[in-house]
N, C-alpha and C positions, 0 to 999 in steps of 0.2 A: 370475421370472428375476432372478438376481443382477445388480445394476446394471452392473457392468463386463463382464458376459457379453453385453450387448446389442451388436448389430452395429455401432452407431455408435462404440463404444469399441474396435473391432478394432485401431486404430492403436497402442494401448498395447502390443500384442503384436508388431506388424509393423514399427514404426518402429525403425531400427537403433540409435537413441540410447536407446530405452526397453527394453521386454521385461524380461529378467532384470536389467538395470541399475537398474531402479526400486528405490529404498530406502523410499519411503513415498508413499502417495496418501491424501488426506483431502478432506473437504468444505471448500468455501470459501463466502464470501458468507453469505446469510441462513440457510442450513441450518447453517452452522458457528456462527453467533451465536445460533441459536434464535429468530430473528425472521422465519422464513419464514411465508408465508401461502399460501392456495390459489392455485395458478398460479405460484408462485415457481420460478425456474430452478434447476437443480442445477448448481453449479459444482464442478469438481474441481481440486485443486491438489496439487503434489507435488514430489519431487526424484528425480533420476536421476544415477548416477555418470558422471563424465567417462570416456570410453573411453581405452584405452591409446594409440590413435592421437591422441586429443585432447591427451593429456599429453606424449607424446614427439614428435609430429609437428607439423603446421602447422594443426591444427584450431582453430577458434575458436567451437565450439558453446557456446551459453548457455542455450537453452530451446526447448521444443516447445510451440507454441500451436495448439490446434484450436478454431476459432471455432464449429463446428457444435455441439460439446458443451460449450463454454465451459470448456475444460481448459487449464491451464498447468502444465507440468512443468519446473522449473528444473534446470540442470546443477549438480552438487554445488559446484563452485568458485564459480559465480555466486551460488548461494544463500548461501554463507558470507559473501561480500562484502556482500550485502544485509542479512544478519543482524547483521553487525558495525555497520552504520549504524542498526540498530534500525528498519528499514523496516516500518511498520505492516502492510502487506499481506503481509509475509513472516514477521515475528516471530510473528504470530498462528497460523501453521501449526504451531508447536511447542507450542501450548497448547489444542489441540482435545480434545473428549471422547474417551476411549479407544476407544469403539465407533464413532467417526467415522473412524478410520484404516482405510481399505478395504484397503490394502496396508501392511505394516510388517515390514521385514526386521531382522535383528540390528543392522546398521549404522544403519538408520533409527531404531531404538529407542535406540541409543547416542547418536545426535544429540539426540533429544528428551529423553532422561534428563539430558543435560548442557546443557540450554537456558539455565541461569542464567549460563553463561560469556559469553553474548552481551549480557547486560543491563548497562546503564550509564546515566549521566545524559543520554546522547544521546537517550534516549526522550523527554525533555521537548521537545527540538528537533524530532525527527522527527514524533511524534504531534501536538505543538502546531502544527507547520507544516501537517500534513494537516487538522487541525481548523480552522485559519485559512482554508485553501482552501475547506473545506466551508461555513464561515460566509460567506465572500465570495460563493460561488456562491449560497447561500441568499438573501443580501441582494440580489444581482443579479437573481435570479429573481423575488423579491417585488416589486422595483421595476419590472420590465418596462421600459416606455419612460419611466417617471417619473424615473429617475435621469438627470442630465445625462450626455452622452456622455463627458465627461472623467472623471467618477467611475467609470463602467464600465471605462474604459481603465486607471484606477489600480488597480481590483480585479485586473485581469489582471496588471499589473506586480507586485502583491503576491504573487500565486501563483507567477509565474515566478521572482521573486527567491528564493522558498523553494527551488524546484527547483535554481536555480543554486548556492545555498548547499550543496546536497548533491552537486553534480557531482564535486568532488574525490574523493568516495568511490567513484565509478564510472569516472571518466576521469582517467587518469594525467597528471600535470604541469599540470593545469588549476587556476587560481586564480580565485575569484569576481570579482576585479578585471578579468578579461579580457572580461567581458560586462557592460555597464552599460545598464540600461533606464530610460527616462523617457517622459513624455507630452509630445508637441509638436504644434504645428499643422502638418498636412500637407494641402495643397490645400484649406484652409478648414475642416478638421475635425480634432479631437484624435485622435491615434493613438499607440500605443506605438511608440517608436523605439528602436533598439539601437545602441550604440557598441561595436564589437568590435575588440579588439587582440590578435591572435594571429599567430604565425609558425610555419610548418612543422608545423601541426597535422595528425595523421593524418586522412584523409578519413572513415574509419569513426567516429572520435571526434566529428568535427564533425557528421556526419549524425545520430549518436545524440543529441547535445545539442539540435540543432535540432528533431529529431522530438519530443523531450519537450516543448519549448516550444510547438510546433505543436499537440500534443495538448491542452495546457492551454487554449490559445486556442480550439481547436475546441469544447471542452467548454462554454466560456462562450457561444459562438455557438449551440450546440445548444439551450440551455435556453429560448430565445425562440421555439421552433417547436413548441409543444405546445398542445393544446386545454385549456380550463379544467379539465375533469374529470380528465384525465390529468395536468395540471400540478399539481393539488392532491396527487395520489398521490406524485408525484416530490418535491414540496416537503416533504411530511411524512416521506418516506423520507430525504431529505437531512438534515432536522432530527434524525431518529432516529440517523443515523450520526454526526452531529456530537457528540451526547451520548455515544454508544457509544465514540468515540475518546477522549474525556476520561476515561471510566470505565476503559477498558483501560489508559491511560497511568497513571492513579492506582494501579491494581493493581501495575504494574511499579515505580513509584517508592516507594510506601508499603509494599508487601508482598513485593516482588521475585518476583512471580508473573505468569505469562502466562495470563490467563483469557479464552479465546475465546468459549466458550458462556456467555451472560450469564443464567444461571438466576436469580440474585438480583435482577437489574435487568429481568427479562423483562416484567413488567407495566408498568413505567414506559416502556420502549422501545416496547412495542406500543401503549400509549396515545398516544405521540407519532406513531407510524406511522399509527394509525387516525384521527388528526385531532382528538384531545381538546384539544390546545393551540392549535388553529387557529381564528381568528375568521371571521365571515361574509365579511369583505372579503379573505380568503385570507392575511392576515398572522397573526402569532402573538401570543398574549396575554401579559400581564405575567408570569404564572406561569412561562412558558417562559423568558423572559429572566432572571427571578430564578434559575431553575435553572442557566442558563448562567453567570451572574455568580458563583453559589456554587461551581460547578465550576472556574471560572477562578481564583478566589481560593485554592481548595484546591490547585490545580495549582501556583500560584506558591509556596505554602508548601512543597509537596512537593519542588519543584525545589531549594530551599535546604536542606532537612533530610533528604533521602533518604540512606540508607546506601550506595547504589550508588556505584561508582567513576566517575571522569570518563570512562574508556575501558573497553571490554570486556576480558576476559582474553585478550589477543592471543597470549600465549605458549602458553596451553592450546589455543586455537583452531588455531593453526598446527601444533601437535604432532598434534592430531586430524586435521587436513587431510592432513598428510604421511603419517600412519599409514594412512589410508584409501587415498590415491592410490598409495602404495607397494604396497599389496595388489593394486590394479588392475593396476599395471605387472607385478607378479610372477604375474599370473593366479591369485591366491588368493581371488578373490571367487566 
């Protein structure tokens, strides 16, 4: 049976935001990267057009998330916003293998064919920030209870500060100076504290920002609740994705290409995932850190010498967005 014909994917046809409005669906996660193993979950990612009611009325639709099938389908306008910021989880959707697009309409193909208009030096910040989060999580997981509590809290601060840096791309009128994080003694133990200076902020904006910071903190807390065997699998998977993020970013900066399926790097990534670089004490050997150091130096050089512009081609992106949304409003889709 064709994957999307399975009963659990029925919502793709019945949800009012989806159905004929979907412009592309593709694999996400390990199947998209080519790093899947036996038992890997199938993730589906995609984009659907904003409806006429969304564009002309009071709708604020941004995405459909189905946790049962691990499917996320972004609204067209929301997707463009994330692509402009070179969000790693979204920019990769434009660089999948052709056969991995399970649904691809002419508008979806037009979007993917024009993917280079979204590329800019921002990739170094967005991918570098995600890689930094992954490294901090990896270090935090390896340390377990060995790290002082203050160091663990500072790891959380680092990841949250990266998220705050990207907030202006998603939340209007926000500046990073409005939320300042630090580690302070609270009731005898170090904790992350926040100094927040905002007035008349829309409640949905506030809850959105707080939700992102809560999710980062929750991810750090989760990593301490695993048994050793499962922990090793997660640690190696974290390490693999850390390297993959560097490699994808380098493709963007050096070649102006989005390469989601890592055919050339497959053996390296699978060696990391299978534990080749892990020592008996569950830490990683010097070869792994030599690899990381080499990738970091290469990224530092690429940031300074890339031919990409500082900003994506906003004029071209806005023109494409208007063209598509005008067709929706005129019922020409």
